[in-house]
Gaussian input, Z-matrix of N, CA and C with variables (Angstrom, degrees):
# hf/3-21g

backbone

0 1
 N
 C     1     B1
 C     2     B2     1     A1
 N     3     B3     2     A2     1     D1
 C     4     B4     3     A3     2     D2
 C     5     B5     4     A4     3     D3
 N     6     B6     5     A5     4     D4
 C     7     B7     6     A6     5     D5
 C     8     B8     7     A7     6     D6
 N     9     B9     8     A8     7     D7
 C    10    B10     9     A9     8     D8
 C    11    B11    10    A10     9     D9
 N    12    B12    11    A11    10    D10
 C    13    B13    12    A12    11    D11
 C    14    B14    13    A13    12    D12
 N    15    B15    14    A14    13    D13
 C    16    B16    15    A15    14    D14
 C    17    B17    16    A16    15    D15
 N    18    B18    17    A17    16    D16
 C    19    B19    18    A18    17    D17
 C    20    B20    19    A19    18    D18
 N    21    B21    20    A20    19    D19
 C    22    B22    21    A21    20    D20
 C    23    B23    22    A22    21    D21
 N    24    B24    23    A23    22    D22
 C    25    B25    24    A24    23    D23
 C    26    B26    25    A25    24    D24
 N    27    B27    26    A26    25    D25
 C    28    B28    27    A27    26    D26
 C    29    B29    28    A28    27    D27
 N    30    B30    29    A29    28    D28
 C    31    B31    30    A30    29    D29
 C    32    B32    31    A31    30    D30
 N    33    B33    32    A32    31    D31
 C    34    B34    33    A33    32    D32
 C    35    B35    34    A34    33    D33
 N    36    B36    35    A35    34    D34
 C    37    B37    36    A36    35    D35
 C    38    B38    37    A37    36    D36
 N    39    B39    38    A38    37    D37
 C    40    B40    39    A39    38    D38
 C    41    B41    40    A40    39    D39
 N    42    B42    41    A41    40    D40
 C    43    B43    42    A42    41    D41
 C    44    B44    43    A43    42    D42
 N    45    B45    44    A44    43    D43
 C    46    B46    45    A45    44    D44
 C    47    B47    46    A46    45    D45
 N    48    B48    47    A47    46    D46
 C    49    B49    48    A48    47    D47
 C    50    B50    49    A49    48    D48
 N    51    B51    50    A50    49    D49
 C    52    B52    51    A51    50    D50
 C    53    B53    52    A52    51    D51
 N    54    B54    53    A53    52    D52
 C    55    B55    54    A54    53    D53
 C    56    B56    55    A55    54    D54
 N    57    B57    56    A56    55    D55
 C    58    B58    57    A57    56    D56
 C    59    B59    58    A58    57    D57
 N    60    B60    59    A59    58    D58
 C    61    B61    60    A60    59    D59
 C    62    B62    61    A61    60    D60
 N    63    B63    62    A62    61    D61
 C    64    B64    63    A63    62    D62
 C    65    B65    64    A64    63    D63
 N    66    B66    65    A65    64    D64
 C    67    B67    66    A66    65    D65
 C    68    B68    67    A67    66    D66
 N    69    B69    68    A68    67    D67
 C    70    B70    69    A69    68    D68
 C    71    B71    70    A70    69    D69
 N    72    B72    71    A71    70    D70
 C    73    B73    72    A72    71    D71
 C    74    B74    73    A73    72    D72
 N    75    B75    74    A74    73    D73
 C    76    B76    75    A75    74    D74
 C    77    B77    76    A76    75    D75
 N    78    B78    77    A77    76    D76
 C    79    B79    78    A78    77    D77
 C    80    B80    79    A79    78    D78
 N    81    B81    80    A80    79    D79
 C    82    B82    81    A81    80    D80
 C    83    B83    82    A82    81    D81
 N    84    B84    83    A83    82    D82
 C    85    B85    84    A84    83    D83
 C    86    B86    85    A85    84    D84
 N    87    B87    86    A86    85    D85
 C    88    B88    87    A87    86    D86
 C    89    B89    88    A88    87    D87
 N    90    B90    89    A89    88    D88
 C    91    B91    90    A90    89    D89
 C    92    B92    91    A91    90    D90
 N    93    B93    92    A92    91    D91
 C    94    B94    93    A93    92    D92
 C    95    B95    94    A94    93    D93
 N    96    B96    95    A95    94    D94
 C    97    B97    96    A96    95    D95
 C    98    B98    97    A97    96    D96
 N    99    B99    98    A98    97    D97
 C   100   B100    99    A99    98    D98
 C   101   B101   100   A100    99    D99
 N   102   B102   101   A101   100   D100
 C   103   B103   102   A102   101   D101
 C   104   B104   103   A103   102   D102
 N   105   B105   104   A104   103   D103
 C   106   B106   105   A105   104   D104
 C   107   B107   106   A106   105   D105
 N   108   B108   107   A107   106   D106
 C   109   B109   108   A108   107   D107
 C   110   B110   109   A109   108   D108
 N   111   B111   110   A110   109   D109
 C   112   B112   111   A111   110   D110
 C   113   B113   112   A112   111   D111
 N   114   B114   113   A113   112   D112
 C   115   B115   114   A114   113   D113
 C   116   B116   115   A115   114   D114
 N   117   B117   116   A116   115   D115
 C   118   B118   117   A117   116   D116
 C   119   B119   118   A118   117   D117
 N   120   B120   119   A119   118   D118
 C   121   B121   120   A120   119   D119
 C   122   B122   121   A121   120   D120
 N   123   B123   122   A122   121   D121
 C   124   B124   123   A123   122   D122
 C   125   B125   124   A124   123   D123
 N   126   B126   125   A125   124   D124
 C   127   B127   126   A126   125   D125
 C   128   B128   127   A127   126   D126
 N   129   B129   128   A128   127   D127
 C   130   B130   129   A129   128   D128
 C   131   B131   130   A130   129   D129
 N   132   B132   131   A131   130   D130
 C   133   B133   132   A132   131   D131
 C   134   B134   133   A133   132   D132
 N   135   B135   134   A134   133   D133
 C   136   B136   135   A135   134   D134
 C   137   B137   136   A136   135   D135
 N   138   B138   137   A137   136   D136
 C   139   B139   138   A138   137   D137
 C   140   B140   139   A139   138   D138
 N   141   B141   140   A140   139   D139
 C   142   B142   141   A141   140   D140
 C   143   B143   142   A142   141   D141
 N   144   B144   143   A143   142   D142
 C   145   B145   144   A144   143   D143
 C   146   B146   145   A145   144   D144
 N   147   B147   146   A146   145   D145
 C   148   B148   147   A147   146   D146
 C   149   B149   148   A148   147   D147
 N   150   B150   149   A149   148   D148
 C   151   B151   150   A150   149   D149
 C   152   B152   151   A151   150   D150
 N   153   B153   152   A152   151   D151
 C   154   B154   153   A153   152   D152
 C   155   B155   154   A154   153   D153
 N   156   B156   155   A155   154   D154
 C   157   B157   156   A156   155   D155
 C   158   B158   157   A157   156   D156
 N   159   B159   158   A158   157   D157
 C   160   B160   159   A159   158   D158
 C   161   B161   160   A160   159   D159
 N   162   B162   161   A161   160   D160
 C   163   B163   162   A162   161   D161
 C   164   B164   163   A163   162   D162

   B1=1.4612
   B2=1.5348
   B3=1.3337
   B4=1.4614
   B5=1.5307
   B6=1.3247
   B7=1.4731
   B8=1.5381
   B9=1.3294
   B10=1.4646
   B11=1.5225
   B12=1.3264
   B13=1.4594
   B14=1.5255
   B15=1.3397
   B16=1.4572
   B17=1.5230
   B18=1.3242
   B19=1.4593
   B20=1.5317
   B21=1.3212
   B22=1.4703
   B23=1.5252
   B24=1.3247
   B25=1.4572
   B26=1.5168
   B27=1.3284
   B28=1.4578
   B29=1.5259
   B30=1.3124
   B31=1.4644
   B32=1.5205
   B33=1.3117
   B34=1.4599
   B35=1.5303
   B36=1.3357
   B37=1.4660
   B38=1.5232
   B39=1.3262
   B40=1.4658
   B41=1.5339
   B42=1.3248
   B43=1.4602
   B44=1.5207
   B45=1.3154
   B46=1.4518
   B47=1.5224
   B48=1.3115
   B49=1.4623
   B50=1.5292
   B51=1.3056
   B52=1.4730
   B53=1.5264
   B54=1.3325
   B55=1.4663
   B56=1.5305
   B57=1.3377
   B58=1.4632
   B59=1.5190
   B60=1.3368
   B61=1.4601
   B62=1.5214
   B63=1.3247
   B64=1.4644
   B65=1.5307
   B66=1.3255
   B67=1.4618
   B68=1.5357
   B69=1.3282
   B70=1.4583
   B71=1.5280
   B72=1.3275
   B73=1.4610
   B74=1.5326
   B75=1.3142
   B76=1.4642
   B77=1.5246
   B78=1.3313
   B79=1.4633
   B80=1.5280
   B81=1.3360
   B82=1.4567
   B83=1.5228
   B84=1.3199
   B85=1.4652
   B86=1.5231
   B87=1.3278
   B88=1.4688
   B89=1.5203
   B90=1.3264
   B91=1.4645
   B92=1.5298
   B93=1.3065
   B94=1.4627
   B95=1.5267
   B96=1.3370
   B97=1.4802
   B98=1.5267
   B99=1.3250
   B100=1.4583
   B101=1.5329
   B102=1.3176
   B103=1.4602
   B104=1.5388
   B105=1.3221
   B106=1.4665
   B107=1.5244
   B108=1.3192
   B109=1.4671
   B110=1.5187
   B111=1.3229
   B112=1.4640
   B113=1.5184
   B114=1.3261
   B115=1.4624
   B116=1.5280
   B117=1.3296
   B118=1.4727
   B119=1.5161
   B120=1.3266
   B121=1.4575
   B122=1.5220
   B123=1.3096
   B124=1.4554
   B125=1.5303
   B126=1.3325
   B127=1.4638
   B128=1.5281
   B129=1.3443
   B130=1.4583
   B131=1.5249
   B132=1.3265
   B133=1.4647
   B134=1.5289
   B135=1.3214
   B136=1.4637
   B137=1.5290
   B138=1.3210
   B139=1.4619
   B140=1.5257
   B141=1.3383
   B142=1.4541
   B143=1.5298
   B144=1.3044
   B145=1.4689
   B146=1.5182
   B147=1.3232
   B148=1.4717
   B149=1.5185
   B150=1.3278
   B151=1.4560
   B152=1.5230
   B153=1.3315
   B154=1.4636
   B155=1.5226
   B156=1.3059
   B157=1.4713
   B158=1.5178
   B159=1.3202
   B160=1.4627
   B161=1.5185
   B162=1.3259
   B163=1.4688
   B164=1.5079
   A1=110.35
   A2=115.85
   A3=119.68
   A4=110.88
   A5=115.70
   A6=120.35
   A7=109.98
   A8=116.25
   A9=120.81
   A10=111.13
   A11=116.89
   A12=120.30
   A13=111.44
   A14=117.71
   A15=120.12
   A16=110.36
   A17=116.70
   A18=121.09
   A19=110.46
   A20=117.03
   A21=120.84
   A22=110.35
   A23=117.58
   A24=120.99
   A25=111.93
   A26=116.22
   A27=120.63
   A28=110.59
   A29=116.90
   A30=120.49
   A31=111.57
   A32=116.50
   A33=119.82
   A34=110.13
   A35=116.55
   A36=120.05
   A37=110.96
   A38=117.25
   A39=121.01
   A40=111.36
   A41=117.27
   A42=120.71
   A43=112.19
   A44=117.82
   A45=121.07
   A46=112.09
   A47=114.63
   A48=120.20
   A49=110.02
   A50=115.51
   A51=119.53
   A52=110.79
   A53=117.00
   A54=120.25
   A55=110.80
   A56=117.21
   A57=120.21
   A58=111.37
   A59=116.35
   A60=120.15
   A61=110.44
   A62=117.45
   A63=121.34
   A64=110.43
   A65=116.60
   A66=120.67
   A67=110.87
   A68=116.77
   A69=120.40
   A70=111.96
   A71=116.77
   A72=121.16
   A73=109.94
   A74=116.87
   A75=121.11
   A76=110.52
   A77=117.52
   A78=121.94
   A79=109.30
   A80=116.22
   A81=120.65
   A82=112.26
   A83=116.37
   A84=119.80
   A85=111.74
   A86=117.22
   A87=119.91
   A88=110.99
   A89=117.98
   A90=121.44
   A91=112.42
   A92=117.94
   A93=121.75
   A94=113.44
   A95=120.84
   A96=119.63
   A97=112.48
   A98=117.50
   A99=120.68
   A100=110.49
   A101=116.70
   A102=121.15
   A103=110.90
   A104=116.46
   A105=120.31
   A106=110.95
   A107=117.97
   A108=121.07
   A109=110.65
   A110=117.23
   A111=121.26
   A112=110.47
   A113=116.94
   A114=120.76
   A115=110.90
   A116=117.79
   A117=119.94
   A118=110.51
   A119=116.91
   A120=120.95
   A121=110.61
   A122=116.91
   A123=122.08
   A124=110.65
   A125=116.99
   A126=120.77
   A127=110.92
   A128=117.59
   A129=119.87
   A130=111.27
   A131=116.04
   A132=120.67
   A133=110.69
   A134=117.04
   A135=120.13
   A136=110.78
   A137=117.50
   A138=120.90
   A139=110.48
   A140=117.15
   A141=120.37
   A142=110.46
   A143=117.23
   A144=121.40
   A145=110.29
   A146=116.87
   A147=120.03
   A148=111.50
   A149=116.68
   A150=120.45
   A151=110.80
   A152=117.07
   A153=121.14
   A154=111.54
   A155=117.04
   A156=121.24
   A157=112.23
   A158=116.80
   A159=120.19
   A160=113.12
   A161=118.00
   A162=118.80
   A163=112.05
   D1=-40.08
   D2=179.79
   D3=-61.89
   D4=-39.53
   D5=179.10
   D6=-61.65
   D7=-43.61
   D8=179.02
   D9=-61.31
   D10=-43.00
   D11=-179.11
   D12=-65.66
   D13=-37.44
   D14=176.44
   D15=-65.32
   D16=-42.84
   D17=179.72
   D18=-63.92
   D19=-44.63
   D20=179.86
   D21=-62.15
   D22=-39.73
   D23=177.78
   D24=-63.91
   D25=-40.41
   D26=178.44
   D27=-64.80
   D28=-45.30
   D29=-178.90
   D30=-64.65
   D31=-38.30
   D32=178.83
   D33=-62.58
   D34=-42.81
   D35=179.08
   D36=-66.44
   D37=-37.94
   D38=-178.36
   D39=-70.94
   D40=-27.99
   D41=-177.20
   D42=-74.74
   D43=-23.00
   D44=179.09
   D45=86.94
   D46=-171.89
   D47=-179.04
   D48=-74.33
   D49=170.32
   D50=178.20
   D51=-61.25
   D52=-37.88
   D53=179.17
   D54=-64.93
   D55=-42.04
   D56=178.44
   D57=-64.92
   D58=-40.43
   D59=178.73
   D60=-63.27
   D61=-43.71
   D62=179.86
   D63=-63.74
   D64=-41.47
   D65=178.91
   D66=-62.91
   D67=-44.61
   D68=179.11
   D69=-65.83
   D70=-37.01
   D71=178.91
   D72=-65.15
   D73=-44.70
   D74=178.63
   D75=-63.73
   D76=-40.12
   D77=177.67
   D78=-59.74
   D79=-44.46
   D80=179.77
   D81=-63.11
   D82=-40.35
   D83=179.19
   D84=-65.10
   D85=-36.52
   D86=178.16
   D87=-68.72
   D88=-31.30
   D89=-177.70
   D90=-86.93
   D91=-14.18
   D92=-175.78
   D93=-57.77
   D94=-47.53
   D95=-179.93
   D96=-58.38
   D97=-39.41
   D98=179.12
   D99=-65.43
   D100=-42.28
   D101=179.26
   D102=-63.68
   D103=-43.75
   D104=-179.94
   D105=-65.05
   D106=-40.47
   D107=178.15
   D108=-63.53
   D109=-40.17
   D110=178.40
   D111=-64.07
   D112=-44.09
   D113=-179.79
   D114=-65.68
   D115=-40.26
   D116=178.16
   D117=-62.92
   D118=-42.20
   D119=178.78
   D120=-62.79
   D121=-43.73
   D122=178.78
   D123=-61.65
   D124=-45.10
   D125=-178.80
   D126=-66.74
   D127=-38.73
   D128=176.65
   D129=-60.58
   D130=-43.71
   D131=179.41
   D132=-64.10
   D133=-41.71
   D134=178.80
   D135=-63.71
   D136=-41.79
   D137=179.00
   D138=-64.85
   D139=-38.55
   D140=178.14
   D141=-63.58
   D142=-43.89
   D143=179.79
   D144=-63.35
   D145=-45.74
   D146=179.34
   D147=-64.30
   D148=-38.34
   D149=178.97
   D150=-65.28
   D151=-40.74
   D152=178.59
   D153=-63.85
   D154=-35.00
   D155=-179.02
   D156=-70.95
   D157=-32.85
   D158=-176.74
   D159=-86.46
   D160=-14.56
   D161=-178.58
   D162=-97.23

């Protein structure tokens, strides 16, 4: 239990204040569409390469 409490204390300090957490969360939400588009493009390219290899 003591180990868990030390870990929880460390994570709380690393996460920052509530304002910092909210700011980082909003930043992540704004970047999410770009990340998803990049991943879709990457997966399409991988599927094309695999399809070319099997045909």
